[in-house]
N, C-alpha and C positions, 0 to 999 in steps of 0.2 A: 504494500500500500504506500502510495506517495503522499506523505504528510504535507509537503510544500504545495501540493495541488489543491488541498482543502481550503475552504474559506477560513478567514481569520477567527470567526466565532467558533467554528468546529475545532480548530487547533487549540483554542483556549479551553474549550470543554474537555478535550482529551488531556490537556496538561493538568487541569483541575482534578480530573478523575484519577490520573496517575499520582498526583500529590496526595489525595485522600486515601488511595490504596497504600501508599508508602507510610502515611501517618497511622493507618489502621494496623499495618504490619509491625511498626515500631511499638505501638501501644500493646499489641499482643505479646511481643517479646518482653517488654517491661513487666506485664502482668505475670508471664510465665516465670521470670526471675524472682519476682516477689513471692509468688506461690511456692516456688521451690525452696527459697532460702529463708525468708522471714516467717512465713506461716508454718514451715516445718520446725523452726526454732520454737515457736509458740507451743507446738504440740509436744516437743521434748520438755519444755519447762513445765507444761501441764502434767506430764508423766511423772516428773520428779516431785512436783507439789502433791500429786495424788499419793505417791509413795509416802511422803512425809505425813500427809493427813491420815493415812491408814495406820502408820506407826504411832501417831499421836492419839488416835482413837483407842488403840490397844493400851497405850500407857495411861490414858485418861480414865479407865474404868477402875475406880477405887475398890469396888467390891472384889474384882479379880486380884488386885494387889493385896488386899486384906486376907483373902483366902490363901494366897501364896505365903504370906507371913505366918499365918496359922500353921500351914504345912511345915514351914521351917522350924517353928517352935516345937512341933510334935516329932519331926523326923530329921535328925542331923545330917542325913545323906544329902539333903537338898542344899546344904551349906556351900557346895561347890558353885552355886549360882550367885554367891555373895562374896564380897571382899572380907578378908580376915579382920578381926578386931584390931584397931589401931587408932591413933589420934585422928581428929577431924582433918588436920593438915595432911597427914600421911594418906588417909583414905582419899582425899581430894586429889592429891598428887598421883595416886594409883589410877583413878578414873581419868584424869587428864592424860596421863601417859598412854593408857589403853585407847582412848578416843583418838589421840594424835597418831598413834601407830596405825589405826584402821584407815584414817584418811591418807596418811603417807603411803601405805601399801597400795591404796586405790589410785594413787597418782595425783590426788588433790593437794593443794598447798594450804596449810593452816596458817592464817594470817595473824590471829590473836586468840588468846584463851583467857577467860574470866572465870574465877571460881565462884560458884553460887553458894548461898547459905546452906549449911547442913541442917536438916530437919529431922528431929527425933520422931519416929513412927513406931511406937510400941517397943518391941524387942530388937528393932533394927533402926539404922539411921539412913536417910536418903542423902546421898552425896552427889553433887552435880557440877558441871562446867558448861560454860557457853563458849562455843567455838565459832569463829568466823573463818570460812574457808573459801577458796577460789578453785574452780575446776570445771571440766566439761560435764555435761549431763551424764555421760557414761561413767565418769570417775565418781561423781557424787552418788549415782545409783549403786555402783559397786561398793562404795563405803557404807551406804545404808543397808545393803544386803549383809555385809560383814558385821555390822552392828547388831543386826537381828539374830546372828548366829554366835555372837561373842559369849565366852564364858570366862569369868563371871559375867552375868547378864548386864548389858548396857541397854538403856531405854531412851529413845528420842522422845522428849516431852513436848517439843515444839520446834518450828523452823520457819525461816523466811528466805525465799529464793528470788533473786533478781538477775536479769541479764546484765552483763558487764561489757563496756566498750562497744565496739562496732558489731552489732548483732546481725548484720547482713552478710557476714562472711559465710563461705560454704560450710555446711554442717558435716561434710565428710572429712574435713580437716581435723586431725586429732587435737589441735590446739584451739579449735573454735567450735561453736561459740562458747565463750567463757561465762560461767555463772558465778555470782558471789552469793554465799548462803551463810546463814547464822542458825546454829542448832543448839538447843538446850539438851544436853545428854546427862543422864544420871544413872546411878547404880545404888545398890543397897550394901551396907556394911554392917556386920554383926556388932553388937555392943560387946565390949570387952570387959 
């Protein structure tokens, strides 16, 4: 087809049509990139938050915890799930060390640790720390899975997870996207 033989208005209509087609293709590519990278990140964050929520709901049931304490008082074999009798500072240091080790092994970086108040609960004491960590969703998930299997038992009492930095980076990159999270982790120590 000879474009130069067409009238000026026909050539202008063809040019506008090509421009609109190009813009539509560019918009489709941008939408695909957003759907692939940004929306997938939201799904990963939601997965981690769901895991924290499920762990929190397990820890939040005081009736289950009271039943576990009663079992401990009746049967000393369950003492493996608790830290040995020690001072509050030593028990807090043990919980801190165990929690840091779990996140380190999972590849997440522990940025800060804060010791929480020790709470006397009948025959046992609740000892806890608040950890601020940075890692990928896979690293944080691995750490939370390890916490749920730790002995003596570690319990996640609450958490807060946020994206960190440029969240539009590809999710296949092992260094991205980074999440920053804060978790309250506690354990029980026998009274000495």
